N, C-alpha and C positions, 0 to 999 in steps of 0.2 A: 411645641406644645400642642396637645391633642384637643380637638373640638368635638362636640360643644364644650364651652367654658362657662362654669358658673361663677359669678361675681356679684357685686352690688354696686349701686349708683344712687344719687340723689334724683329722685323722680318727682316730677310735677304731674299729679294725676289729672287734674282739671283745673280750669281758670280760677284763680284765687286760692288754690289748695297750697298747703305747705310743701317745702322741700322735704321729702321723706327718704330716708335710706332704705332701699328696696332691693331684695335679691333679683337679679336678672340673668339671662342666659345668652351668651353669644354663640350662635350656632356655627359660624364658619368665618374664615378670613378670606376675602376675595383676593385675586392675584395683584390688584393695584392698591392693596390696603396694608397697613402696618399695625400690629397689635402693641399698644403702649400701655404700660403699667404707671398710672398717674401718681406722682409723688406730691405735686402742688398744683393749684389752679387759682389764678386770679379771680376775684369776684367783680362783676361789672354791673352797671345799671341795666344793661341789655338783658342780663340774666333775670332781673326782676320783671322785665317786659314778658319774658317767657312765662314766669309765674302768673302774671296777670292775663295771659292768653290773648295778647293784643298784636302779636307779631303776624304779618300776613303769610298765609300758607302753612303756618305751623300748627299741626294737630297735636292734641295731647291724648295720652301721657307722653312726656318727653323728658329727656335727660338734658339739662342746660350745660353751661360751661363752654368758654372758648378762649381760655388763655392757659392752656395745659403745659405742663412740664413733667417728663418722666423718663422711663427706661424702655427701650425697645425689647419686646419679649417674643415677637415672630414677625417675619417679613414675607409678604406675598411674592409669588414666583415671578411676577412681571413688574415689580417696583423698579423704576428707572435708575435710581440712585444706587449704583453697584458698590459704592463705598460704605453703605449703611450696613451696620452689623448688629446682631442680637447683643444686648448689654450696652449699646450706645445711649448716652443721655441726649434727650431731644426736647426742643421747644415746639409748640404747636401754634400755627397761624390760621388764616382763613383759607377756604377752598374756592375753586374756580371751575368752570366747565371744561377748560383745555381745548375747546374746539373752535372758538369764535376768533376772529382776526385780532382783537387785543391780546388775547391769551397767546396766540402765536407769536406776537411781538414782545412777549413778556411784560405787558402792561396789565398786570393781573387785576388791579383795582378797577380797571375799566371793562372787565368781563361784562358782557351784555346781559347775562343772567345772574349777576353777583347777589342780588338780594334773594333771588329764588333759591340757588343752590345752598346758600348759608343759612337762611331762616327756615327752610323746608325741613331740614335735619334728616334727610333720607340720603341713601347712596346716590351717587352720580348715575346718570342714564335714564332711560325711559321707564324702567320698571317701578320706580318710586317705592323701593323696599327699604327696610331698616335692618341693621345688623344685629338688633337685640330684641328680646322678648321678656315680659314679666315671667318670672320662675313660677309664680303661684297658679297662673291660669293660661300662660302661653300667648297672651295678647301682645301684638307688636308694640314696642316703645320707640318713639323717635329717638335715634341715638347717634346721629352724626350732625349735631348743631355746629355750624361753621366747620363741618367736615370732621369734628373731634368729639363733642360732647365730653368735655373733660371733668364733669362732676361724676365720673365713674372710676372705680378702682382699676378696671381694665377697659379699654375702648378699641374697637376697630376703627382706625383713623385713616382717612384717604391720604395717599402719598403726597399730594400737593401740599398738605399742611405741615409737613415735617421739616424741621430745620435742626441740624446737629448742633449740640452745645458742647464746646471743649472744656467747660468749667462745671462739672457735675456737682461740685460742693455748693454752687451758687444757683441752683435751679429755683429756689425760693425767690431770689431777687429778680431773675430773668423771666419768670413765667409770664408776667404781664406785657412782655416785650411783643407778644404775638398779636395783641390788639391795641390795648389802650396806650401804651407808651409809644409804639410806632406810629399811631394815628396823630398824636400830638407832635412828636418830634418830626415826623416825616412831613407834616403840613409846613413846618418852618424850613427844614433843611432840604426838602425835595421839591417844593413848590414855590413858597413865597421868597425864600433866599434873601431876607434883609441884609443890607450892608451896615457897616459899623456906624455910619452916621444917620441911620434911619430910626424911626420910632415904631414900636409895636404894642398894641393893646390887646390883652387876652382876657376874654370874658368867661368867667367860671374856672375856679382853681381846684377842680377835682383832678383825677388822674391824668386825663387828656390835657387839660390846661396846664397842669404842672409840667408835664413833659414838653409842652410847646415852650414854656418858659425856660426850661433848662436848655433846650436847644438854642433859643435866642441868646441866652447868657453864654453859651459855648461860642457863638458867632460874635460875641462881644458888641452886640447892638447897643447903641448909645443910650436909648430910653426904652425901658420895658415896664409897661403899666399893668398891674394885675387888678382885676375887678371881681369882687365877690361880696356877698352879704354876710359871710362868716368871718369874724375877726381873726380867729385862730388860723384860718386858711391864709389870710393876708400876711399874718406874721411869718408863717412858713415860707410864703412866696418871697419875702424879703431875703430870707436865708438862702433861697435857691437862686437869687440873682435879680429880682425885681428892683428897679430904681424908684418906683412909685406905686402906691396902691389907692384904690378908690372903693369905698363901701357905699353903693347906691341906696341902701336901705332907707325907705321913706322919701326918697328923692329921685325916683326912677325917670320921671319926666325931664329932669334937668341934667341927666347923665351926659348926653352928648355935648352940651355946652360946657359942663365941667372938664370933660376930656379934651375938647378942643382948646380950652384955656391951658390946661395942664401940658399940652404938647405944642403949643405955640402955633395954633391955627388948625390943627388936625393931625391925625396919625398916618404915617406912611403905610402901615399895615394893621389890620385887625383880625382877630380870630374869635369866633364864637363857638363855645363848646356846650352851651346850655340848650339850644334848640328852641328857646322861648321867643315867640314872634315879637314881642315888645322890645326884648333885647337886641334881636337882629335889626330892628328898625333903628335903634339908637346907634348901633355899630355902623351902619351905612351912613348915618348923619354925622358921625364924628371923624370920618375919613378926610384926610387932606386932599387937595387937588391932585388928581392922578393916583390916589391911593388904592389899595386893593384890600378887600375884605374876603374872608374865607369862612364858610359855614361848615362845621364838622360835627356839631351836636345834632342828635335826632330830634326833629320837631314832632309834635302830635299830628296824626293824620288829618288832612284837610286844612291844616293852618294857612292862614293868608296874612300878608303884611302889606302896609301902605308905603309907597315910595314916591318922593317927588321926582318924576322921571326926567323933567327938564333939567333940574339941578344936578341930578345924577349924570346926565349926558354931557351938559356943558362943563362940569367939573372934571370930566374924563375919569370917573370912578369906575372900579371894577369889583365884581362880586362872583366868587367862584365857590363850587361845592367840591369837597375833597373826601374821598372814602380811603380809609386805612392809611392815611398820609401818603398816598400815591406811591407806595413802596413795593419794591420786589423783595419779599421776605428772605429769600436765600442769601441775598446780598446785604439788605439793609439791617436785619436783626444782628448779624455778626459785627456790622460796623457800630451799632449801638452798644453792643457788649464791650467792644474795645474802648469806646468813649467812656463807659462807666469805669473800666479798670484804669484809665488814665486820670480818673477823678473829674471828668468833665461832663458827666451825665449822672449826677448823684441820686439815682432812683431808690437807693436803699434808705434815703431819708423820708420817703413818702409811703413806704409799704410796711405792713405789719403782718406776721404770720399767726394764723389761728388754726388750732386743731379743727378737723372737719366737724367734730361734735359740737363746736362752739359757733356754728354758722349763724345762729340768731344773733349772737353778740356782735359778730363781724358786720352783719348788716346794719345793726343799730349804731355801731361806731361810725360806719360810713355815712349813714344818713345824718348823723349829728355833727360830722366834721372832726370827730376825735381821731379819725385816721383816714387817709386819702385813698389808699389802695389796700384793701384787705386780700391776703393771700391764704387759701385753705391748704392745710397739710393733711395728707392721708397717712394715717398711722399704720 
């Protein structure tokens, strides 16, 4: 493919502005990049944070999107995966610096500049450049959000993001594996690892919470409690394998006591996907002696919580933060695909495909709970 390449993308021009389909130009493909024609992209709450202009280090205009799936159209000369071919179907995940000690040990989620390189949406390195510009006036547009900016018909993607998909007919179902699904499932499968006799409580039944629930059901955990304020989400949680549900609407203060009673004294494990400080406090309070809580939902900047430190210590509780399910995407994403094909990770039950032109309806359906994971399709 010859450069520069003209294409179009959903661009956010300024904080609070709409997602607008806008002509852009990609001037070149660097040696460590892959040009991907997007076919699908999951839509995530983090993309709304881009629109709101609140992510640290991200300047606008920018192209959001970080759960892309598509077809390889060109490959940089120094891309390390020599099995990658033009025409391959691929899924896209997060990026990392590739230079720090955790990256060298393939502990990619522990990359010391993980938030910087993913939120900044520029190419890796010190020049802080972007791969695209607005066609109408030549202004740079941030175009490697999470290394990919998947809300573009064509995107120059950093090679770290690329995971080959052997099932091109299922790209729509697998697109969210790059972030939401692996975050929830990885928290359970890679970090917490509950046993069959344990109990686990999951706060928030969005995409991430549903993936965590499905992973716990796959492990045949004895008690899986789903917590949400939307009844239709709780009904779906029961279909996905929850043994109990709790709707704390109007009774948030008594939530921990209710869960302790439900779990016979407290939960072995808890997962918070909401990032809401009051929910995190309840999560820590409802843990059993020796239990472990995981925070995987993004809290607002500057958020603080109150903890009874003595009780936390003497009850030997644990609280961990987990990014992207502590996964190594080239290995973990294929594992999740195989679990789905075995019927043990039924992600097709929580996603719905929308034409890219119906973005506003997809967002509205996600906010109302009508759909858990919208997936955008490029025509």
